[in-house]
C-alpha positions as CSV (number, residue, x, y, z in Angstrom):
1,M,-64.9,22.1,25.8
2,F,-65.1,25.2,27.9
3,G,-62.8,23.9,30.7
4,S,-59.5,23.9,28.7
5,A,-60.4,27.2,26.9
6,W,-61.1,28.8,30.3
7,Y,-57.8,27.6,31.8
8,R,-55.9,28.9,28.7
9,R,-57.6,32.2,28.9
10,V,-57.0,32.4,32.7
11,Y,-53.3,31.5,32.1
12,L,-52.9,34.2,29.4
13,T,-54.7,36.8,31.5
14,S,-52.5,35.9,34.5
15,E,-49.4,36.1,32.3
16,I,-50.4,39.5,31.1
17,E,-51.1,40.7,34.6
18,D,-47.7,39.4,35.7
19,I,-46.0,41.4,32.9
20,R,-48.0,44.5,33.8
21,K,-47.2,44.1,37.5
22,E,-43.5,43.6,36.8
23,F,-43.5,46.6,34.4
24,R,-45.2,48.8,37.0
25,E,-42.8,47.7,39.7
26,G,-39.8,48.4,37.5
27,L,-41.1,51.9,36.6
28,K,-41.9,52.6,40.3
29,S,-38.4,51.5,41.2
30,L,-36.8,53.6,38.5
31,K,-38.8,56.7,39.5
32,D,-37.9,56.1,43.2
33,E,-34.2,55.9,42.3
34,I,-34.3,59.0,40.2
35,R,-36.1,60.9,43.0
36,R,-33.5,59.6,45.5
37,Q,-30.6,60.7,43.4
38,V,-32.1,64.1,42.6
39,S,-32.8,64.7,46.3
40,Q,-29.4,63.6,47.2
41,A,-27.8,65.9,44.6
42,A,-30.0,68.8,45.7
43,E,-29.0,68.4,49.4
44,S,-25.3,68.0,48.7
45,S,-25.1,70.9,46.2
46,G,-25.3,73.6,48.8
47,N,-27.0,76.0,46.3
48,N,-30.3,76.3,48.1
49,G,-31.5,73.0,46.7
50,S,-30.7,73.7,43.1
51,I,-28.9,71.3,40.8
52,R,-26.5,72.2,38.1
53,V,-25.8,69.8,35.2
54,D,-23.0,70.4,32.8
55,L,-23.3,68.7,29.4
56,Q,-21.0,68.7,26.5
57,K,-22.4,69.9,23.1
58,D,-22.1,66.3,21.7
59,D,-23.9,64.8,24.7
60,V,-27.0,67.1,24.1
61,A,-27.1,66.2,20.4
62,Q,-27.2,62.5,21.1
63,T,-29.8,62.5,23.9
64,E,-33.6,62.4,23.8
65,P,-35.9,63.6,26.4
66,S,-36.5,60.8,28.9
67,F,-40.2,60.8,28.4
68,V,-39.7,59.9,24.7
69,V,-37.4,57.0,25.7
70,V,-39.9,55.8,28.2
71,K,-42.8,56.2,25.7
72,D,-40.8,54.2,23.1
73,L,-40.0,51.5,25.7
74,V,-43.7,51.2,26.7
75,R,-44.7,51.1,23.0
76,Q,-42.2,48.3,22.3
77,I,-43.3,46.3,25.4
78,R,-46.9,46.6,24.3
79,E,-46.1,45.5,20.8
80,D,-44.1,42.5,22.1
81,V,-46.9,41.5,24.4
82,K,-49.6,41.8,21.7
83,S,-47.5,39.8,19.3
84,S,-46.8,37.1,21.8
85,L,-50.5,36.9,22.8
86,A,-51.6,36.9,19.1
87,T,-49.4,33.9,18.4
88,R,-50.3,32.1,21.6
89,G,-54.0,33.0,21.0
90,E,-54.0,31.5,17.5
91,I,-52.3,28.3,18.8
92,A,-54.9,28.1,21.6
93,V,-57.8,28.6,19.3
94,D,-56.4,26.0,16.8
95,E,-56.2,23.5,19.7
96,L,-59.7,24.3,20.8
97,V,-61.0,23.6,17.3
98,D,-59.1,20.4,17.1
99,N,-60.3,19.2,20.6
100,M,-63.9,20.4,20.2
101,P,-66.4,17.6,20.7
102,E,-68.8,17.9,17.9
103,T,-71.8,16.5,19.8
104,T,-71.4,19.1,22.6
105,A,-71.0,21.9,20.1
106,A,-74.1,20.7,18.2
107,D,-76.1,20.5,21.5
108,L,-75.1,24.0,22.5
109,L,-76.2,25.3,19.1
110,K,-79.5,23.4,19.3
111,S,-80.2,24.9,22.7
112,L,-80.3,28.4,21.2
113,A,-81.5,27.4,17.7
114,N,-84.9,28.9,18.3
115,T,-85.8,32.6,18.2
116,D,-87.9,32.4,21.4
117,R,-85.0,30.8,23.3
118,I,-82.6,33.5,22.0
119,K,-85.1,36.2,23.0
120,M,-85.4,34.6,26.5
121,A,-81.6,34.4,26.8
122,K,-81.3,38.1,25.7
123,M,-83.8,39.0,28.4
124,L,-81.8,37.2,31.0
125,Y,-78.6,38.9,29.8
126,S,-79.7,42.2,31.2
127,A,-81.6,41.1,34.3
128,K,-83.0,38.1,36.2
129,R,-86.5,37.2,35.2
130,K,-89.5,35.4,36.5
131,F,-91.6,32.8,34.6
132,S,-94.4,35.4,34.2
133,D,-91.9,37.9,32.6
134,F,-91.2,35.3,29.8
135,K,-94.9,34.7,29.2
136,T,-95.6,38.5,29.0
137,E,-92.7,39.5,26.8
138,T,-92.7,36.6,24.4
139,D,-96.5,36.1,24.1
140,L,-96.0,32.3,24.5
141,E,-98.2,29.9,26.3
142,A,-97.0,28.6,29.7
143,A,-96.2,25.1,28.2
144,S,-93.9,26.7,25.5
145,V,-92.1,28.9,28.0
146,N,-91.6,25.9,30.3
147,N,-90.2,23.8,27.4
148,H,-87.8,26.5,26.3
149,L,-86.6,27.1,29.9
150,K,-86.1,23.4,30.4
151,S,-83.9,23.3,27.3
152,L,-81.8,26.2,28.5
153,L,-81.6,24.7,32.0
154,N,-80.5,21.3,30.6
155,M,-77.6,22.8,28.7
156,G,-76.5,24.8,31.7
157,L,-77.1,28.2,30.1
158,V,-79.8,29.2,32.6
159,S,-80.1,28.5,36.3
160,H,-82.6,29.2,39.0
161,S,-81.8,32.4,40.9
162,D,-81.7,32.7,44.6
163,E,-84.6,35.1,44.7
164,G,-86.7,32.9,42.6
165,G,-86.9,33.1,38.8
166,Y,-84.1,32.5,36.4
167,E,-80.7,33.9,35.5
168,L,-78.0,33.3,32.9
169,T,-75.0,31.3,33.9
170,K,-71.5,32.3,33.0
171,R,-71.7,29.7,30.2
172,G,-75.0,31.2,29.0
173,R,-73.6,34.8,29.1
174,M,-70.6,33.6,27.1
175,L,-72.7,31.9,24.5
176,V,-75.0,34.9,24.1
177,R,-72.0,37.2,23.7
178,T,-70.5,34.8,21.2
179,L,-73.7,34.8,19.1
180,A,-73.9,38.6,19.2
181,L,-70.2,38.7,18.0
182,M,-70.9,36.2,15.3
183,S,-74.0,38.1,14.1
184,E,-72.0,41.3,14.0
185,A,-69.0,39.6,12.2
186,L,-71.4,38.3,9.6
187,G,-73.0,41.7,9.1
188,G,-76.3,40.6,10.6
189,E,-77.2,39.1,7.2
190,Q,-80.0,36.5,6.9
191,V,-79.1,33.4,5.0
192,S,-81.8,31.9,2.9
């Protein structure tokens, strides 16, 4: 479930980065060419490095300052990229929904379908924790903390940290963030 979504997200992110890189390189190349031509004109003018530009009245009326042109170009590129990503994103999300295994999704929801497990996951979101931290901050008995941690470990949302204790996995962080976004999107309302 998360594999194909992750690859699509990485692909889209990579594509965006390629477009940004190409745009930056193009702008740098354009700036370098303008600098080269201005320097060349200044050196060949013989007027102590000054440049004189003669424009006809009609030419001035039809031109815009270059920064406005560049600003419009950047705005247009951004709009095109956003539009393309929005379309691709909707298609990718639709594919994710179609291909989502119901049992895996239900198991993920079950793994956090408990206020104590959600509290424990939130605790791990900000820092690694030890078993005793969970007992202290949740007021649960050791057996309950152990059962909740076992459930989170089994679903791959939590792992044992190198220093001892527990930490959220990338999958766990993603699920906690998703729950927070869902809660915010639904206005934090309780359903009876």
